[in-house]
N, C-alpha and C positions, 0 to 999 in steps of 0.2 A: 477440460483437456485431460487426456489420459496420462498416466504416469510414465512418461517416456521423454527422451531427450529430443528437443527440436533444435535444428541448426539454423541460425541466422548467420550466413557466411559473409564476411567482409571482403571476400575476394570476388572476382568475376565468377559467375556460375560455371562449375567445371563438369557437372554431371553429363551433359550432352557429349562433351569431348571424350570423357571416359568411356561412355557407352559405345562410341565410334572406334574405340581402341587407339585413340591418339594419346601420345605422351604429352604431359603438360609440365613445363618447367616452372616451378614456383619461385617467387622472388626470394632473394637471399634473406635469411632471417625469418622465413615464414614459420608460423607456429599455430598451435591449436590449444584452446583452453576450454574447460568445462565450468560453467557459471550456474549457480543455483540462485533463483530469484523468486520473490513473491510479487513483483511488479505485475501490472496488468499486461496482457499480451499485446494490446495495441501500443502501449508505451514502449515495450521492449523492441518491437519492430521499428518504431520511429527512432529510438535512440541508436540502434545499431545501424540503421540506414545512414545516420549522420556519422557514426564511427567509421564507416567504410571509407570516407574521404581521408581520415587521418591515419587509419591503420589498414591499408589495403591488403596487407599480407597476413592478417590475423583472422583465423577462423574461430568463431565463438559458438560453442554448443550450449544452449540454455535449457535447463530443466526448470519449468515454471510450475509451482505448486502454491496452494493457499498457505497463509502464514503458519497455521497450526500443523498442517501436514508436512510442510518443509522443516519446521523445527523438529518434529518427530523423526524425520528422515536423517537430519544431521546428527541427532543423538544416536540413532541406530547405527550410523556409519562411523562413529567416533574412533573405533579401532582401525578403521581402514577407509579414510576419507576418499570420496570419489570426485570431489569438486576442487577447483583451484581458487575460485572467488565466490564470496557471498555478496549478493548485489540487491539492494532495495529491500532489505529485511527489517522488520519492526525492531526498534531499539528495545522496547519492552521485552521482547523475546531474546534478543542478543544478551541482555543483562543476566539471563540464566547462565550460571557458571558452566553448565554442561555444554552450552553453545559458545560462550565467550572464550572458554579454554581451548576451543578448536581454532581460534584465530591467532595469527601472528602479528605483532606490532609492525606497522608500516606507515611511514610519513609520506603520503602521496604528494605529488607535485601540486603546488597551489593550495595546500591545506592550511598554510599560514593565514590565508584570507578568511578562513572559517572561524566564527566566534567559538570560544572554548566550550560553551554549553552544547555544541553540536558535534563534539568529538570526544572520544574516550581519553581519560587522563593517561592511560597506559598505551595509547596508540593502536588499540586493537580494532577500532571502528571509527568511522566518520559518517555524518549524515547530511548530505547537501540538499536533500529534499524531504518532504513529508506529506501527509494527507490529513484532512479534517472531515469530521462527520457533518452530515446535512440531511434534511428531510427533502425528498422529492415528492411534490404534491401534484397530483393530477387534477387540474381545475374542473373539467366537466364532471368527473366522478365525485369531487368534493361537493359540487352543487347538487348532484343527484342524491347524495345521502343526506343533504341538508345540514352539514357540519360546518362550524366556523373554521377559518384557517388556523391550523395548529402552529403556535409560536414557541411551544416548550414541550418537553417530554410529558409533563403533567397534563397538558392539553390532550394528549393522545389517549388518556384514560376515559375520555368522554364516551358514553355508551354508543354514540353515533358512529364511532370508529371500530366497533366490535367486528372482527374479521376483516378489517380493511387496511391493516398495516402489515408490512413485511420488513424484517430486519435480519442481519447476518447472525449466524450461530457464533457466539464468542469463542467457542472451543476450536473452531476451524478457521475463523476469519479474524484478522487483526482489526478490521473495521468494527466488527461486532464487539470485540473485547474492549476497544478504546471507548465505545459508547457506554457500556455498563461500568467500566472503571471510572469514567468521569462522573457518572451519577453517584457511585459509592464514595468517591473522594469528596464530592461536593456536598452530599447530604449526610454522610456518615453511614455506618453499618445498618442500624435499625430502620431509619427512614428510607435509605437507599434501597434495601432489599424489599421493603414494602412497595415502593414505587415500581420496581422491576416486576414484582409479582402482579401488581395491578395492571401493568402494561400488557402482561401476557394475555389478558382477556381480549385485547384488541388485535393480537397477532394472528394472522392467517397461517404463517409459516416462518421458519427460520432457515435461511439459505446458507450454503457453504461459501458463497462468494460475496465479497463486500460491495461489488458493483451491481450485482443482479437485482437487489431490491429496487434500485432506482430505475433500471431498465424495465422491470415489471410494472412499476407505477407509471412510467412515461407512456406506455402503450395502453394504459387503462385497465390492467388486470386487477390492480388494487389502487386505493386512494393515496396511500403514503408508503414510500419506500425509505426507510432509515438507511442511508448509504453514504457515498462519498461526494464531497462538494464538486469535484471536477466532473464526475459523471453527470451530475445535475446540470452543470454549466454546459456540457456538451449537448445534453438533451434539449435545453432551451435554445442553443444555437442551431440545432437541427430542426427546430420548428415544432417540437412537441408542445401540447397545451399544458404546461406545467410551470410551477414556481419552485425556486429553491429557498428553503428556510433554514437559517442557522439557528439552532435552539437557543432561546434566550437564557435558559438556565445552565445547562451543562453541555457546551459544545466541545467535545473531546477531539484531540488530534494526536497524531503519532508521527515519529520521525522514521525515515527509511534509511538504513545505514548500509555501508559497504565495508568489506574486510577481506584480508588475505587468509586463505585456509593454510594452517601450519603444515609444513612438510610437503607442500606441493612440489612436484617434479617440473612444473612449468612456471617457476617463480618469476623469471624476467618478463615473460609475456603476461602473467597475471598482474604484475606491477604496472606494466604498460597500460593495461585495461583500467586499473584503478586510477592511474594518473589521468586517463582520458575522462573519467567520470567527474573530474573537477575542472575540465578544460572549458574554454569558451564555446567550443562546438556543442558540448553536452549542455552547457548552461542555456544556450539558445533554445534547445528543445525542451528543457525543463520549464521554461516560461510558457510554453505552449500547452503543457500537460499538467502542471502542478499549481495548486493554489498556495502551497507552502514551499518556498524555496529559501534556504537558509544562507545562501551565498549573497553577501552584500552587493547591492547595485543591480540585481537582476530585474529586468522590466516586468511589470504586471502582465498576467495572461490576458490576451485580447478578449477572451470570453468572460472575464471577471466583471467588466463594466456592464455587459449585456445582461448578466445574471444578478446585478446589484450586489456583488460581493463587497463587503466593507473594505475600504482601503487599508485601514489600520486593524489588522487581525488581532493584535494584542487586546483590543477592546472587546472582542467577542469570544476568543478562545479561552477555554478553561485552563488554568495553569497546571497542567498534568505533572504529577510526580512519577516520572518514569521508573525510578528505582523501586518505589512502592508497588507500582503496577507489575513490575517484573517479579518481585519477591512474593507477591500475593496471587499471582496469576493462577497457579494450579489450584489453590484453595478456592478462589473465586469461581473458577470454571466448574469445579466439583459441586460447589453449592448451587450454582446456576442450574446445572443438570438435575440436581436433586429437587430443586424448587420449581423450575418451569421448563426444563429441557424436554424435548419431544423426540 
């Protein structure tokens, strides 16, 4: 998507009326906010369709960028913020003081139900959802190249996978970064970087999008796409000949957080939107799109059973140290670019 604002309006569409020169009376209290997000476009559309029922008078302009690009934009606009709300942004990146300092503490309605580990001690962010990494394996192509089903990152170093794997660039994609951060945290610096370097021989390309590797694998462009679990579950549900594999060694995950941009001129409407992200309406849609939902009691995604996602994710997810991921992010990405970046 190009670097532009896209409007998902929670009002009835007004453009045809305006074109006809008709005056439209907006509901009392109508407002407009600008939201920056790294969520997938499909998710954004679904969430805001649900929000329309609860906030029919609020127009939401969303700028959607990849995690890395959005972080750079936030920092560049620090002296003159252009957004009112940060929505669905990786906690690892929010922990960068250059970004967290842009947020104003706010206790969203319903936040008391969220466990402490999913919200900031100082109230600057809260994370009701998250995402986890997974391999999307194209079964016909796997058979064609004569390789065994990869169950771990180490399995992907098999020469049979040379040029058959795609993963996100960790510098631009939060998904790509969580994948290498989990490897480094799990194996340590020396062994971790050696594995990352060994994996590069199997990589056909590194994408800017976290979901694209799975979509490339599901249509048979490559055998394995190191991507997002939910994209894999969607592909299986849509009938693609693929299998989702949660890496047995280092299955990284990330939290997606929301926050109020400090100094917004649309504070009340921004807070209304943040309240909505913890509402029952939002939670119902989270269960359709997310394999990681941190709000207690949310039902399991209906796609999870079909894709054989483990019911107890604590058994398979690597216990990420998000603070360390945030502190080391720039150094890790710089070394990655110097080591294997293309």
